[in-house]
Steps between C-alpha positions, in 0.01 A plus 500: 500500500622847418532725806256786528618842611346452844661157520840646410464761772395249762781260413764774490399647836465161669839373382687824573337527844597145592790364296646844426500597867659169601780548246549864606541425872864378475588813303328737743662338803847518349556128452534564127620828357647788692354561843148499634272733310133523407581615146430151366141517619469837326625341178251217546221755549600685182498175305149429632362852441644553154426138412129567537533759226721280285246221530249720316749525212584129514130411498446717191800347322386151593159561343664600172673161468314246287497235774455751786779321683786649701799264473767480770756678281270805500496488880879509489499801266241673720713430808808650334303806390358553849849462650642765264213736583536462879881513478488828306240640739693409813869508408561707186238776494384473859135590436388217728580585863687246713612528865867553409687707241490340157880481482510280814286223349741234371427414137588134550268466799218666305537261206540195724192594702289567192617181329430280803157655557412465132621141486315402819177664381532340155560153641215545747260612228592201285486240778369588846204703379378199302532277807358733765225645277410219256226704331721810477585466132143411405374823660728724296764520771259613770546330833219672694 
């Protein structure tokens, strides 16, 4: 079943609020990266907020495909695009506020955090969501 826009939103918010937070905890406590800082939760919030808008675009693009499908490679491209957007907003241009100066956010830690969150959310959407919510994909991605 092709995800509906509401289903995309529900799935994105559920996975970022659970899996994304779990992956971000080691970064925010300083176990991974450089020191304890809440900046990683800010990045996660930006991915969630802007992702709701991007999902409108993705939903439109998906409807223009002949099979109305959204293959996994498109999810990868979307994840890279969202990473570039958030990276530019946080680190390069600084139009997204974070609780530390933009020059103090390590580039490597940012990319590692984003990659691990994206990978965990992708794997969860392809496996755990189908196990925990068996009717999830038949309801257009809606789990409520």
